[in-house]
C-alpha positions as CSV (number, residue, x, y, z in Angstrom):
1,X,0.0,0.0,0.0
2,X,1.3,3.4,-1.0
3,X,2.4,5.4,2.1
4,X,1.9,8.7,0.4
5,X,-1.7,7.8,-0.6
6,X,-2.4,6.6,3.0
7,X,-1.2,9.9,4.6
8,X,-3.2,12.0,2.1
9,X,-6.3,10.0,3.0
10,X,-5.6,10.3,6.7
11,X,-5.4,14.1,6.4
12,X,-8.7,14.2,4.5
13,X,-10.3,12.4,7.4
14,X,-9.9,15.4,9.7
15,X,-13.5,16.7,9.4
16,X,-14.9,13.2,10.0
17,X,-12.7,12.8,13.0
18,X,-14.0,16.1,14.5
19,X,-17.6,14.8,14.1
20,X,-17.0,11.2,15.2
21,X,-15.4,12.0,18.5
22,X,-18.4,13.7,20.2
23,X,-21.0,11.4,18.5
24,X,-18.9,8.3,19.5
25,X,-18.8,9.6,23.1
26,X,-22.6,10.0,23.0
27,X,-22.9,6.4,21.8
28,X,-20.6,5.2,24.6
29,X,-22.7,6.9,27.3
30,X,-25.9,5.4,25.9
31,X,-24.3,2.0,25.6
32,X,-23.3,2.1,29.3
33,X,-26.8,3.3,30.3
34,X,-28.2,0.3,28.3
35,X,-26.1,-2.1,30.4
36,X,-23.1,-2.7,28.1
37,X,-19.6,-2.7,29.5
38,X,-16.8,-0.5,28.1
39,X,-15.3,-3.5,26.4
40,X,-18.7,-4.4,24.7
41,X,-19.3,-0.8,23.6
42,X,-15.8,-0.6,22.1
43,X,-16.2,-4.0,20.4
44,X,-19.4,-3.0,18.8
45,X,-17.8,0.1,17.4
46,X,-14.9,-2.0,16.1
47,X,-16.9,-4.8,14.5
48,X,-20.3,-3.2,13.6
49,X,-19.1,0.3,12.9
50,X,-22.4,1.7,11.8
51,X,-23.4,4.8,13.8
52,X,-27.2,4.9,13.3
53,X,-27.5,1.1,13.7
54,X,-25.5,1.2,16.9
55,X,-27.7,3.8,18.4
56,X,-30.8,1.9,17.6
57,X,-29.2,-1.4,18.8
58,X,-28.4,0.0,22.3
59,X,-31.9,1.4,22.5
60,X,-33.4,-2.0,21.7
61,X,-31.0,-3.7,24.2
62,X,-32.1,-1.3,26.9
63,X,-35.7,-2.4,26.3
64,X,-34.6,-6.1,26.7
65,X,-35.2,-7.2,23.1
66,X,-33.6,-10.5,21.9
67,X,-30.8,-10.5,19.3
68,X,-32.8,-11.4,16.1
69,X,-34.8,-8.1,15.7
70,X,-31.7,-6.1,16.5
71,X,-29.8,-7.9,13.7
72,X,-32.7,-7.5,11.4
73,X,-33.0,-3.8,12.1
74,X,-29.3,-3.3,11.6
75,X,-29.5,-5.1,8.3
76,X,-32.3,-3.0,6.8
77,X,-30.8,0.3,8.1
78,X,-27.4,-0.6,6.5
79,X,-28.9,-1.5,3.1
80,X,-27.9,2.0,1.9
81,X,-24.3,0.7,2.0
82,X,-25.2,-1.5,-1.0
83,X,-25.7,1.7,-3.1
84,X,-22.5,3.4,-1.8
85,X,-20.2,0.4,-2.2
86,X,-21.5,-0.4,-5.7
87,X,-20.7,3.3,-6.6
88,X,-17.2,3.2,-5.2
89,X,-16.4,-0.2,-6.8
90,X,-16.5,1.6,-10.2
91,X,-13.3,3.5,-9.2
92,X,-11.3,0.4,-8.3
93,X,-11.8,-1.8,-11.4
94,X,-8.1,-2.8,-11.4
95,X,-8.1,-4.2,-7.9
96,X,-9.0,-7.6,-6.5
97,X,-12.1,-8.7,-4.6
98,X,-10.1,-8.9,-1.4
99,X,-9.2,-5.2,-1.7
100,X,-12.8,-4.2,-2.5
101,X,-13.9,-6.3,0.5
102,X,-11.5,-4.5,2.9
103,X,-12.6,-1.0,1.6
104,X,-16.3,-2.0,1.8
105,X,-16.0,-3.2,5.4
106,X,-14.7,0.3,6.4
107,X,-17.3,2.2,4.4
108,X,-19.5,4.8,6.2
109,X,-21.8,7.6,5.0
110,X,-19.2,10.2,6.0
111,X,-16.2,8.6,4.4
112,X,-18.2,8.0,1.2
113,X,-19.2,11.7,1.1
114,X,-15.6,12.8,1.4
115,X,-14.3,10.3,-1.1
116,X,-17.0,11.3,-3.7
117,X,-16.3,15.0,-3.2
118,X,-13.2,14.5,-5.4
119,X,-13.2,11.2,-7.2
120,X,-9.8,11.9,-8.9
121,X,-8.2,11.3,-5.5
122,X,-9.6,7.8,-5.0
123,X,-9.6,6.4,-8.5
124,X,-7.5,3.2,-8.4
125,X,-5.9,4.6,-5.2
126,X,-7.0,2.2,-2.4
127,X,-4.3,3.5,-0.1
128,X,-6.0,7.0,0.0
129,X,-9.4,5.6,0.7
130,X,-8.1,3.2,3.3
131,X,-6.3,6.0,5.1
132,X,-9.4,8.1,5.1
133,X,-11.5,5.2,6.4
134,X,-9.2,3.7,9.0
135,X,-8.5,7.1,10.7
136,X,-12.2,7.8,10.8
137,X,-12.8,4.3,12.3
138,X,-10.2,4.9,14.9
139,X,-11.8,8.2,15.9
140,X,-15.2,6.4,16.2
141,X,-13.7,3.7,18.5
142,X,-11.9,6.3,20.6
143,X,-15.0,8.4,21.1
144,X,-17.1,5.3,21.9
145,X,-14.6,4.0,24.5
146,X,-14.1,7.4,26.0
147,X,-17.9,7.9,26.4
148,X,-18.3,4.5,27.9
149,X,-15.4,5.1,30.4
150,X,-16.7,8.5,31.5
151,X,-20.3,7.1,31.6
152,X,-22.5,9.0,33.9
153,X,-20.2,12.0,34.0
154,X,-21.5,13.1,30.6
155,X,-25.0,14.2,29.9
156,X,-25.5,13.2,26.2
157,X,-28.3,15.7,25.8
158,X,-26.1,18.6,26.7
159,X,-23.4,20.6,24.8
160,X,-25.2,20.0,21.4
161,X,-23.9,16.4,21.2
162,X,-27.2,15.1,19.7
163,X,-26.7,17.6,16.8
164,X,-23.1,16.7,16.1
165,X,-23.9,13.9,13.6
166,X,-26.5,16.0,11.6
167,X,-24.0,18.9,11.6
168,X,-21.3,16.7,10.2
169,X,-23.6,15.5,7.4
170,X,-24.5,19.1,6.6
171,X,-20.9,20.1,6.3
172,X,-20.0,17.1,4.1
173,X,-23.0,17.8,1.9
174,X,-22.1,21.4,1.3
175,X,-18.6,20.6,0.1
176,X,-20.2,18.5,-2.7
177,X,-22.3,21.3,-4.0
178,X,-20.3,22.6,-6.9
179,X,-22.9,23.2,-9.6
180,X,-26.4,24.7,-9.6
181,X,-28.1,21.3,-10.3
182,X,-26.3,19.8,-7.3
183,X,-28.2,22.3,-5.2
184,X,-31.5,21.5,-6.9
185,X,-31.0,17.7,-6.2
186,X,-30.2,18.5,-2.6
187,X,-33.5,20.4,-2.2
188,X,-35.5,17.7,-3.9
189,X,-33.9,15.0,-1.8
190,X,-34.6,16.9,1.4
191,X,-38.3,17.4,0.5
192,X,-38.9,13.8,-0.5
193,X,-36.9,12.5,2.5
194,X,-39.4,14.3,4.8
195,X,-42.3,13.0,2.8
196,X,-41.2,9.4,2.8
197,X,-40.4,9.6,6.5
198,X,-43.9,10.8,7.2
199,X,-45.6,8.4,4.8
200,X,-43.7,5.1,5.5
201,X,-42.7,3.3,8.7
202,X,-39.1,2.5,9.7
203,X,-36.1,3.7,7.7
204,X,-37.2,3.0,4.2
205,X,-37.2,6.8,3.5
206,X,-33.3,6.7,3.5
207,X,-33.1,4.1,0.7
208,X,-36.0,5.5,-1.3
209,X,-34.7,9.1,-1.2
210,X,-31.2,7.9,-2.1
211,X,-32.6,6.0,-5.2
212,X,-34.7,9.0,-6.2
213,X,-32.0,11.6,-5.8
214,X,-29.5,9.3,-7.7
215,X,-31.9,8.8,-10.5
216,X,-32.5,12.5,-10.8
217,X,-28.8,13.2,-10.7
218,X,-28.1,10.6,-13.5
219,X,-30.9,12.2,-15.7
220,X,-29.6,15.7,-15.2
221,X,-26.0,14.7,-15.8
222,X,-26.8,12.8,-19.0
223,X,-28.7,15.9,-20.3
224,X,-25.7,18.2,-19.4
225,X,-23.3,15.8,-21.2
226,X,-25.5,15.6,-24.3
227,X,-25.9,19.4,-24.5
228,X,-22.1,19.8,-24.7
229,X,-20.8,20.4,-28.3
230,X,-19.1,17.3,-29.7
231,X,-15.9,17.6,-31.7
232,X,-15.9,15.3,-34.8
233,X,-13.3,12.6,-34.8
234,X,-12.2,13.6,-38.3
235,X,-11.6,17.3,-37.5
236,X,-8.3,18.3,-39.0
237,X,-5.6,19.4,-36.6
238,X,-4.9,23.2,-36.5
239,X,-1.2,22.4,-36.9
């Protein structure tokens, strides 16, 4: 693995790290309140590594639910990773299934957003993406263990901690808005996300909104590309 690529990816992870530390601490506090030990909270962040699913899991654990509905809920919530990983795989066509598996295991919404903000940095550069992901993962584990250790000393409803994750998503979204139609897609996605959340039970609104926004983006991008003037292949060189 290229050291230079890894360091560049690690540096790009800074905004994610700043978001993951407080949110991870909030998770650690909730996990302890649900009856998990510091070791169990840290292990969940190491092996599951799915923020929204972990928060829902500890809530279900606190209510005394058995393992099956917890696993099922985690599975459906994380179905959005199917869309993200399939998108990222297009930029690593030269690499083996083992490399793709490693990168997929570390994938999160935030690392995906940063990676897709400039795809020239990740294309066939697994070291960069792995550096971005592993530093983010380390921050999440550190925050989770720290929150679990401090336990009752931290009130997770104070200091704006509940808003840390939405704030992180907003920041990552803004850095991807580079053209006018990106803004329009963002607005449409926001409106339909609220509508689907109101109309449908569970977390289906996440997947449906992602599919809808992606479809609109593909249509707009194809129209933009088709409207560009094409240079005939047989155009004589000016030289």
